[in-house]
N, C-alpha and C positions, 0 to 999 in steps of 0.2 A: 766178398760182396754181400751186402745185406738185402733183405726183402722188406722194403718200406711199406708202411701202412698205406693202402690205396683208398679204402672207404669203409665206413661203418654202415651196418644194415639195421634199420629200425623198422620192424615189421608191425603191421596193423591190420585189424579185421575190416577197417574202413579207411580208404586212403584220405578222403577229405577230412575226416575226424582226426586222423594222424597228423596231417599237415597243419590243421588248426592248433593241435596241441603243441607241436614244435614251434609254431610261430608265437604262441602265447608264452612258451617257456624261454625261448631264445631271443625273441624280438626280431627275428628274421623270417621272412616268408619263403618257403621252398617253391620252386618252379616245376610244373609238370614235365616229366621226362619223356614218357611214352609207354606203350604197352609191350608185353612180351608174348608174342603169338605162340599158342600151344602150351603156355604155362599158366594161363588164367590170372596173370598179374599185370599191374602197371605201377609206375613209380613217379616220384618227385625228388628233386635234388636241391641241395644247397652246399656251397663251398665251405670247407673247414680249413683251408690253407692251400699252399702250393701242391698241386697234384694230390689233393685229399678232399673228400667230400662225404656228406651224409646222404644215404639213400633211404627214403621212406617208401616202403613197398607194401601194397595191399591188393585185394582182389580187383579184377577188371570186370565190371558189370557188362561190358560190351561183348565179352567172350561167353555168350550165353550157353554155348554147347560144351563148355569145359566142365568135366565131371570128376577129374582126378585130384590128386594131392598137389597143392601148390607148394612151392619151395619155402624153406625157412619155417615150416610148421604153421603156416598162416591159417590153414583150415581150423586148427584147434585153438587159435588165439581168442581170448575174451577181451583183451586190452592191448594197446600198443606197447612194445618193449624193444630194447636193444638186444638183438638175438645173436649176431655174429659180426665178423669183420673180414675184410679182404686185404691180402698183401699183394704187392705188384712184383712181377718177375718176367724178365725177357727170356726167350728161348725156354718156354714153359715145359715143353715135352722133355727136354734134357734135364731140367730141374726136378721134374717128377722122378726121373730115374735116380738122380743124386739123392733125393729124399728117401727113396726106397732103400738105397744102399746104407742109409743111416737109421733104418728101422721105422721110417714114417711113410705110411701108405696114403698117397693123395688121390689115387684113383685115376680115372681117365680124363684126358684133356678134351673138352667139348667146344665146338664152335658155336657162338651165340650172335644174335643180332636183334635190333629193334629200330623202329623209325621214330624220329623226333616229331613233335607236333607240326613242324614245318615240312615233314616228309623226307628228311635226310636219313639215309640208312647208316647206322652205326654197327660195326662188327668188332668182335673181340673173342678171345679164348679164355676158358676158365676150368678149374677143377671143381667138382661138386662140393657144396658145403656139407659138413658133418654136424648135424644138430642132435644133441643128446639132452633129454629132459628140458627141452625148450631153449637151450643155449649152445652156441658153437664156440668153445674156447679156442680150439685150433682153427686158424683162418682158412678160408679157401684162397686160391691163388688166381690172379688174372693177368692177362697180357693183352694190352690194347692194340698192339701192332701199329698200323698207320692211322688209326682212328684218333682224332684229337681227344685229349683227356677231358672228361666231363667237368672237372673242377674249373677248367678254363672258361666255361660259359654258363656257370650256375650262379645264383645270387650270392653275394658276399656279405660280410659283416660279422661272421662267427669264426672262431679260430680254435682248433683242437690243441689243447696244451699237452694232454697225455691220455693214454688208455691203460686201464688197470684190469688185469685178469685175476680172478679169485677162484680158489679151489681148495678142497680139503687136503689134497696131496700136492702142494706147490712144487715139490722137487720133480714130480712127473711132468708138470707143465714147463718148468725150467729146462728139462731135458729136451722137450719138444721145441721150445723156442730156440735153443742152441742148434739143434739139428736143422731147423728150417731158417736159420740166420735171421731171426726176428729180434727187434729191439723193443721190448715192452715190459712194463712193470708187472710183477707177479707177487701176490700175497696169499697167505693162508686164510681161508674163510670156511664156515660150516657147509656152504653149498656152492657149486660152480656158478659163476656169474661174471659180469664185467661192468665196468663203469667208465664212461668217457667224461673228461673234465674239459669244459669248453668256456672260453671267454667270448662274450657276446654283448649286445646292447643291454641285455637284462642283467649283466654282471657275470660272475663266475658260477657256472651251472654244472651240476653233476647229472649226467644223462644215463639212465639205466633201462 
């Protein structure tokens, strides 16, 4: 059983600016998703294919009392960037144990929720992202349970063709992708990074 790509995470120090940049780059406007209580963030989404989407995430100015570290290294960002990705997996707790037996520690499975702009409560479970030097080569994992997948009700028009992982030691990344049953391209590069190749109204775009 494989672990399909669920979504890409594009983090930004300012959500409106990040949304505007993506719309200018792809020719598709993302739709506000909602805020994440207690995390100091809010997001906007656009579909990249069947059960696949782009999440643009940034600080939530309405959470005025939030003083902690936001996820995905958002506090330290000076410009928007593709920071990590999520893979989808059912029975997530069981998969975490399987990954551990293969030498991959995914950490605790946490329940999450947010409300849509219409007030609908969405719930899911995930493992915490691991961001090193501003990038998460290893994905975090998500289980939507009974919640409808966000790609089904987000703006369409863009399609993810492939995701490429880059690392100075590609053999280590390949070992990880095999252990976690991921299907993704891995190449050698001077620094860890990733690139998403997207077909959209603006043409064929490389998103980093």
